[in-house]
C-alpha positions as CSV (number, residue, x, y, z in Angstrom):
1,M,119.0,129.2,88.7
2,T,121.5,128.3,91.3
3,P,120.3,129.6,94.7
4,S,122.4,132.2,96.5
5,R,125.0,130.8,98.9
6,D,124.3,133.6,101.3
7,A,122.3,132.8,104.5
8,P,118.6,133.7,104.1
9,P,117.2,136.6,106.2
10,E,115.6,135.6,109.5
11,D,112.1,136.2,108.2
12,S,112.6,134.2,104.9
13,P,111.8,130.5,104.4
14,A,114.5,128.1,105.5
15,R,117.1,127.3,102.9
16,S,116.4,124.2,100.8
17,P,118.6,121.2,101.5
18,L,118.8,120.7,97.8
19,E,120.6,122.9,95.2
20,V,119.5,122.8,91.6
21,T,121.5,124.1,88.6
22,V,120.4,124.0,85.0
23,H,122.6,123.2,82.0
24,A,121.0,123.9,78.6
25,G,122.3,123.1,75.2
26,G,121.7,121.5,71.8
27,A,119.5,122.5,68.9
28,F,116.4,122.4,71.1
29,Q,118.1,124.1,74.1
30,Q,117.1,121.2,76.3
31,N,117.5,121.7,80.0
32,G,119.5,119.2,82.0
33,Y,119.7,119.5,85.8
34,L,122.2,118.8,88.5
35,V,120.5,118.4,91.9
36,R,122.9,118.4,94.9
37,C,122.3,117.4,98.4
38,L,124.0,120.1,100.4
39,A,124.6,117.9,103.4
40,T,126.5,115.2,101.4
41,D,127.7,116.8,98.1
42,R,126.0,113.9,96.3
43,V,124.3,114.8,93.1
44,A,121.7,113.4,90.8
45,V,121.8,114.1,87.1
46,V,118.4,114.6,85.5
47,D,117.9,114.4,81.7
48,P,121.5,114.7,80.5
49,G,121.1,116.2,77.0
50,A,123.7,118.0,74.8
51,A,124.9,120.0,77.9
52,A,126.1,116.8,79.6
53,P,129.8,117.9,79.3
54,S,128.9,121.1,81.3
55,M,127.2,119.0,83.9
56,V,130.3,116.7,84.3
57,R,132.6,119.7,84.6
58,A,130.4,121.3,87.3
59,A,130.4,118.0,89.3
60,E,134.2,117.6,89.0
61,E,135.0,121.2,89.9
62,G,132.7,121.0,92.9
63,G,134.1,117.6,94.0
64,W,130.6,116.2,94.0
65,E,129.8,112.5,93.7
66,I,127.3,111.6,91.0
67,E,125.1,108.9,92.6
68,A,122.3,108.5,90.1
69,I,121.1,109.5,86.6
70,Y,117.3,110.0,86.4
71,L,115.4,110.3,83.1
72,T,112.0,112.0,83.0
73,H,111.6,110.4,79.6
74,A,113.6,109.1,76.7
75,H,113.3,111.5,73.8
76,F,116.7,111.8,72.2
77,D,117.4,115.4,73.2
78,H,117.0,114.4,76.9
79,V,119.3,111.4,76.7
80,E,122.0,112.2,74.1
81,G,124.5,113.0,76.8
82,L,124.3,109.6,78.5
83,P,127.6,108.4,76.9
84,V,129.4,111.4,78.3
85,L,128.1,110.5,81.8
86,R,129.0,106.9,81.4
87,E,132.6,107.8,80.6
88,V,133.0,109.3,84.1
89,T,130.6,107.4,86.3
90,D,128.9,104.1,86.8
91,A,126.0,105.7,88.6
92,P,122.8,103.8,87.6
93,I,120.6,105.1,84.9
94,H,116.9,105.1,85.9
95,L,114.0,105.1,83.3
96,H,110.4,104.1,83.3
97,P,110.1,100.9,81.3
98,A,107.4,102.3,79.0
99,D,110.0,104.6,77.5
100,R,112.6,101.9,77.0
101,P,111.6,101.5,73.3
102,L,112.2,105.3,72.8
103,L,115.7,105.0,74.2
104,D,116.4,102.0,72.0
105,R,115.4,104.0,69.0
106,A,117.1,107.3,69.9
107,Q,119.1,107.3,66.7
108,E,115.9,107.0,64.7
109,Q,114.4,109.8,66.7
110,A,117.3,112.1,65.9
111,A,117.2,111.2,62.2
112,A,113.5,112.2,62.0
113,F,114.6,115.7,62.9
114,G,117.5,115.7,60.4
115,M,120.0,115.2,63.2
116,E,122.6,112.5,63.9
117,L,123.2,110.7,67.1
118,E,126.6,109.0,66.9
119,G,127.1,105.6,68.6
120,G,124.7,103.8,70.9
121,L,123.4,104.8,74.2
122,P,123.9,102.9,77.4
123,P,120.8,101.0,78.6
124,P,119.0,101.8,81.8
125,D,120.2,100.0,84.9
126,R,117.0,100.3,86.9
127,E,113.3,100.8,86.2
128,I,111.5,103.8,87.7
129,V,108.4,102.9,89.6
130,P,105.6,105.5,90.1
131,G,105.2,106.3,93.7
132,E,108.7,105.3,94.7
133,K,111.2,107.6,96.3
134,L,114.5,108.2,94.4
135,P,117.4,109.3,96.6
136,V,119.5,112.4,96.3
137,G,122.0,112.2,99.1
138,E,119.9,112.4,102.3
139,Q,116.9,113.7,100.4
140,H,114.7,112.2,97.8
141,F,112.3,112.7,94.8
142,E,108.8,111.5,94.8
143,V,108.0,109.8,91.4
144,R,104.7,111.0,89.7
145,F,103.6,109.1,86.6
146,A,102.7,111.7,83.9
147,P,102.3,110.1,80.5
148,G,101.0,111.8,77.4
149,H,104.1,113.5,76.0
150,S,105.7,110.0,76.0
151,P,104.3,106.7,77.3
152,G,106.6,106.5,80.3
153,H,107.1,110.1,81.3
154,V,107.6,110.8,85.0
155,V,107.7,114.0,87.1
156,L,110.3,114.1,90.0
157,Y,108.9,116.1,92.9
158,S,110.9,117.3,95.9
159,P,108.5,118.3,98.7
160,V,111.3,119.7,100.9
161,G,112.8,121.6,98.0
162,R,109.4,122.8,96.8
163,F,110.2,122.1,93.2
164,A,109.3,119.5,90.5
165,L,111.4,118.5,87.5
166,V,108.6,118.2,84.9
167,G,110.5,117.3,81.7
168,D,108.2,118.1,78.8
169,V,104.8,117.8,80.5
170,V,104.3,121.5,80.9
171,F,106.1,124.7,80.1
172,R,105.7,128.4,80.9
173,G,102.5,129.2,79.1
174,S,102.4,126.0,77.1
175,I,102.3,122.2,77.3
176,G,104.3,119.3,75.9
177,R,103.7,118.3,72.3
178,T,101.7,115.1,71.7
179,D,102.3,114.5,68.0
180,L,105.4,112.4,68.5
181,P,105.2,108.5,68.6
182,G,103.5,107.5,71.8
183,G,102.0,110.9,72.5
184,D,98.4,111.4,73.6
185,F,96.8,114.8,74.1
186,Q,94.0,113.6,76.5
187,E,96.4,111.6,78.5
188,L,98.8,114.5,78.8
189,M,96.0,116.8,80.0
190,S,94.9,114.2,82.5
191,S,98.5,114.0,83.8
192,I,98.7,117.8,84.1
193,R,95.5,117.8,86.1
194,S,96.4,115.0,88.4
195,Q,100.2,115.3,88.8
196,I,101.0,119.0,88.3
197,L,97.9,121.0,89.4
198,T,97.6,119.0,92.6
199,L,100.9,120.4,93.8
200,P,101.1,123.6,96.0
201,D,100.8,126.8,93.9
202,D,104.3,128.0,95.0
203,T,105.9,124.8,93.7
204,R,108.7,125.7,91.1
205,L,108.3,123.8,87.9
206,L,111.7,123.1,86.3
207,T,111.0,122.4,82.7
208,G,112.7,120.5,79.9
209,H,113.0,123.6,77.8
210,G,112.8,127.3,78.5
211,P,112.4,129.1,81.8
212,E,111.0,127.8,85.0
213,T,107.6,128.6,86.2
214,T,105.2,127.8,89.1
215,V,102.1,125.7,89.5
216,G,100.1,128.8,90.4
217,D,101.4,130.8,87.4
218,E,100.3,128.1,85.1
219,R,97.0,127.5,86.8
220,R,96.2,131.2,86.3
221,G,97.9,132.1,83.0
222,N,98.6,129.0,80.9
223,P,96.2,129.3,77.8
224,F,95.8,125.6,77.8
225,L,94.6,125.6,81.4
226,I,92.8,128.8,82.2
227,A,89.1,129.5,82.3
228,H,89.1,130.8,78.7
229,F,89.1,127.1,77.9
230,R,86.2,126.6,80.4
231,G,88.6,125.8,83.2
232,E,88.3,122.2,82.2
233,F,91.8,121.3,83.4
234,A,92.5,124.0,86.0
């Protein structure tokens, strides 16, 4: 997923000022992301799951400064790597307050899946506020509130990078589950309609599990969204 370092052809779109790399791991192959501002070499860590050690190595090898840790939501597979990050950085952890109870019960979440999460997790340092702009070096994310998979789920959208970190709201050909505590199917579909499908069709959707997709591809081909289901959400 790392963009080429070669200069783009003259007739291609300008190179994005943000570079995104994916780090997947754990039983659920959760995707964590490093987002780097090319002008400053500052990075934001998004959803540090089981692959957090890989994310730390990449930042250290690149000589990049971790300036923030952003959580799209607080299901245990998206936050289990927080202690690894806290060992190497004091960068603030950002989380929407509606998901704080999930973070506090991360060990219980893991146990419900027959898994063990050793030790406690560091608490968030700052609350994510929908509509605010979260910095990545000289760039920023726009925060879009997208509950339904969890009560405090957010989407982090980069207009200049033309991508959105969507956590577990939507996937290629699927949507986030709503049978976990705090999930709500109608709320999730409303979030997809208002916060995902309103983005430009060429917006890359970087998901919490599996391959990336685009808004247009999901509008046209996602079985939960296409006209086969009366086009209710697309």
